[in-house]
N, C-alpha and C positions, 0 to 999 in steps of 0.2 A: 406427446412423443414417448414411445415405449422405450424401455432401457435397451441399450446396445448389448447383445449377447456376449460379445467379447470383453465388455467392460463390466459385466455384472459382478465380478469378483475383484474389482479394482480397489483393493485395500492398500493403505500406505504401508510401506515396508522399508525399514531402515537400511537393510543390506542392499536392496535394489536401488535405493536412492544413492547410497554411498558409492556403488559401482559406477554411477553415471556422473558423479561430481568431478569437477576439474578445478579444485580450490586448494589452497594451502592453509587457510585459517577458518573460513566460514564452513561450518559443518564438521569441525574436528571432533565434536561430540554431538550426536543426534539423540534426542529424547522424544519418544512417541507415546502419547496417551490416547486412550479411547475417548474419554470425555474429561474436560477441565472447565472450570469457570471461565478462564481466558488463558490463552498461551502467554500473554504478556505478564499476567499476575504470577503464573507458574514460574516463568523465567526470572522475574524479579527476585523471587525467593532464592533461586539458585545463584543469582548474581550477588546477593547480599551474603551468601555463604561462601563466596570466593570462586565461583565458576569461571573457567577460562574464556577469554574472548573467542568468539566463533561458535560458542554453544548454541544449539538450535533446539527449540521446543516445537513439536508439531502435535496436532490433535485431530482426531476424526470428527469431533464435535465440540462446541463450546456452549455453555449454558448462560454465560454472562459476557459474551464478547462485546467489545466497545470500539467504536470508531472515534473520529475526532469529535471534540465537544461532548464526549461521553455518550454519543448516540449509540443505541443498540445495533450490533452487527448480526444480522440473521445468519445463524451458523448450523444448518442441518447436517446430520451425520452422513459420512461416507461419500460425499459428492464434491467437496470443494477443497481448497488449501487454506488452512489456518496455521500460521507459523510465526514464531518470534525468534529474532537473532540477537545475541549479546555482542555489543561492541564496546571496546575500551579504548577509544581514540585519545591521543594526547592533544587536546584542544581546549580552548576557552569555552565556557558554557554559552557565552553570548553568540557564538557562531554555529552552535550545534544544530540549529533548526534546519540547516541545509541538508541534513541527513535524510529528511523526508523526501527531498527532491531526488536524492540518489536512489532511494528505494522505489519511487515512482518510475524512474527511468529503467531500473532493473526489471520491474514488472512489464513495462512497455517492451523492452527487449525480448522478454520471454514470449509475449503475445505476438510480436512481430515474427518470431521464429515459426509460428503456426500459419503465417500468411495473412494475418488480420491487421488491418489498419487501426491505430489507436490515437486518441487524443488525451491530453493531460489537463485536468481542471484544477486550478489553484484551490488549496495548496497541496492536496494529497490524493486526489481521485484519478483513476484511470478509466477512460471512457471508450466504448465501442459503439459507433453510430449514435453518439451523444447520450448513451445510457451507461450508468456506472457498472463496471465489471470488477473493480477492485478498489480498496482503500488502504491507507497506511496510517499507523499510529505509533509515534515515537514517544517514549517516556525516559526522562533524564534524571540521573542521580549525580549530585555534585559534591566536590570537596573544595570549599572555598569558591574561587572563581573558575575552577577547572572541572572538566567532566570526570566523574568517577566511572560511570558506565551509561550506555544507552541501550534500552530494550526497544528494538525495532520490530513492530508487529505488522503483518499483512493479512488481509482477508481477500481471497480471490475466488470469484464465482467460476468454477470450472465446469461442473456437470449438473448443477442444479437446474431443474426444468422451470419453464415459465409458469407452469401451473403451481409448482411449489413456491416460487417467488410470490405469486398472487396470494396464496394461502398464508404465507408468513408475513408479507409486507402490506397487503391490502392495496390501497391506491398508490402507495409508493413504488409498487412493482412496475409501474409504467416508466419509471426512470432508472430501472435496473435491468441487467441482462447477464448472460453467462457465455463463456466461450463455446459451450456445447450448442447454445442457441445460434451463435454467430456462424459456427462451422457446419451445423447440421449433423454432427456426430460427437461422440464422447471424446474426452481428452485423457490421455494416460497421466494420472496424477503423480505417480512416482517420477516419471520423466520430467514433468513440468516442475516439480519441486526441485529436482537437481539442476534443471536449467535456470530457475530463478536464483538459487543460491550461488551458482557459478557467475551469473551476470552481476549479482549484487557485489561479490568480491571484486570483480573487474571494475565496476563503477567506483567502489571504495578506493581501490588502488589509484584510479585516475584522479579522484578528489585529493588524495594525500600527496600525489606528486605534482599536480597541476593547479590545485586549489579550486575554490568555489566557482570562479568565473567560467571555467570550462564546463562544469556541470550545469550551471544556469543557462549557458549558451545552448546546450543540447536540449535542455528542458524547454526553452523558448521555441525551439524548432517544432515541438509537438504540442505547444500551447493551444488549447481549444477555446480559450476565453477572451483573449485580447481582441478588441474591436467590437465585442458584443455587449448588449444591454444586460445588466446584472442587477440583482437585488442583494444588498449587503446588510447583514445584521451583526453589529459589533456592540456587545453589551446591551444597553437599553435603546440604542440608536439603530434605526433602519432607514436606508435610503436607496434610491435607484440611480444608476448612472451607467457610463460606458467604461469598460475595462481598458486600461492603457498598457497593461503588461506589468511584469515584476521588475523591481529595482535590483541593485547589486546585492542587497541583503535578503532577497527572496520575498519581500513584501509586495503586495498588490497595490498598484496605483489606479484609482478610479476617479473619473470626472463626473460630477453630479449634474443635474439639470440646470444648476445655476453657474456652471463652468468652474466650480471650485474643485481642486484636486485633493483627494483624500489618500492617505497612505494607510492601507489596511494590514494590520499585523496579525490579529487573531480572530478576525471575523468569519462568519459563515456566509457562503456565496450560493446564490441560486441563479441559474441561467434563465433569462426571460425569453420565451419563444418568440 
């Protein structure tokens, strides 16, 4: 697919993003880099130095972007959205894992705005036609049992071509896609960034006022895993079973071939075709 002429100069621009934001906290400070090791690592340094809640770091490219379980996130320059948001919620560290569900929903909201149907794959992937289009990574700093801050990072495949995914991911490209591939045309990255940050703040406000059950209920509505056969890898253990859905703490329940129910907290999940 050749580049869309109108999108050839689609560079991220803080002023353009800010003009389209509808937030009161998220995006109060926007920091844009050409290239960073990872937006999460860059924002952690700012957080440790006292950066305000709502600070956002964006980058045109990452050289060491990471997804969940420290898997490399393919981060080519000038085509996608790599962003990290600083949160300083007043909550116990034990319940902070729900933030990844909030971010996944905000990505889903933003993709829905483009007319694309999405599914959510536990715990943090956003799927289009069963292929990964985005991932979320949350990193937590604590003070005692309380949260000091959360750095919430997202990588969203906006305009990367399938050919580039194949070159960067090899065989794994078969399980990945981009919004450009789904739509047949390029996405305005500045507009999408503003849309995502706006949805994220709205989702956070809902969480803070209504609690985790409301977020989990909406997440379940988009759940693409429940009822399907999955392979779970948790530490040295691997097993196959049927996904039963997430519990009230956001953990995945899986029934194995021996009818035993497992509660998966930090495992890696693969959908079995």
